[in-house]
N, C-alpha and C positions, 0 to 999 in steps of 0.2 A: 435601182439597183445597184449595189457599189462593184466596185472594181474586182473584189474577190469572188463575187456571185457571178459576176460576166465570165472572169477566168475559169471559174467552176462548171459553167455551164458549157465554155467553149471546149474544155479538157471533156467533160463527159459526151459531148457532140462527137469529138474527135475519137474517143472509145468506141462510141456505137458505129463510127464509120469502120474502125479496123474491125470490130466484132461482125460487121457486114460483110466486109471483104473475106473474113475467115469463112465465113458461111459460102460465099460464092467460089471460096477455093477447095471447099469440101464437094460441090456440085461439080467444079471445073476439071480438078484432077485426075489423072488417068488410072492411078491403083491405090489401094488402101494405105502405102506408106507416104506417098505424096499428100493424100487427102490428109493423113493424121499430122503431117508436118504443117500442111497450111492452116489447119484449123488449130494447131497446138499454139505455134508462135504468133498466129493474129489474135486469138481470143486471150492468150496471157496477156499481150499489150494492150487489148481492147479493155480488158477488165481492170487493169492497173490504171489506165487514163481514167476510166469511168470512175473508179474509187478516188483518185486524186483529185478529179472533179468534183466528186461527193465532197470530199473532206475540206475543199476551198468554198465550196457553197454552205455547208452546214461547219463550221469549226470546230463545234462540240463535240462533233462525233468523230475527229481525225484519228483519234489513238485506236478506236475500235475497228476503223476502216482500215488502219495501218496495218493492224494484225488480220485482218482479213485478207489485206493485200500481199502480205508476206505468206500467208497459207497459201495462197493462189499462185505466186512466184514459184513455191517448193512443188506444191502439188501437180501442178499442171504437167509440166515436162516430164516429172517423175514417172507420173500414170502413163503419159504417152510413149515413154521411153519403155516401160513394163509390157504395155502391150503392142507394140512394135515387135519385141522380142518375140513375145508369146505367139503373135500371128507368124512371124518368119520361122518359129520352130514349129508350129503347126502345118507349114508347109503352103501359106498363100504366096502366090506367085507375085514377082514384080512385075511392070510392064515391060512390053517387048522392046521399048526404046531405052531400058535402063544399061547404063554402061558397064558397072561393076557392082558388085554385091561384097561388100567388105566384111559383113558377119560372116556370109558363107566361107569366106577365104580364110578369115579366123579360126573357123570352127573345123576346117579341112585337117585331116592328118599331117598334112606338110606344114599347117598354121600353128601346130602345137595341140590344140584342143579336140579330142576325139569326137568324131560324131557318133550320137547314140541312135541306133535303128529300132 
């Protein structure tokens, strides 16, 4: 096994570890918004590390893997943000331990944008 293959295997393992921790965060977090954040951050990093490991393990695939990694890096946080805003607009409550709701403060009449009822 070459050094590149070993480094690729280690990166892929580290990526799998982050993916596992993201799944664990989804199970352990108290509300939808915290679950979404834990899942999005950990799975984005986990996917990027796994794809980087694959690119090192199979250098001939590096360009295709780079395109996939770029797609994941752009779409994963963007879709999570859209889903969180839609959930907030639909009235999904925050956990009782939440200190502030910045989106609600921005949408209030004092914050500028009017609430739509």
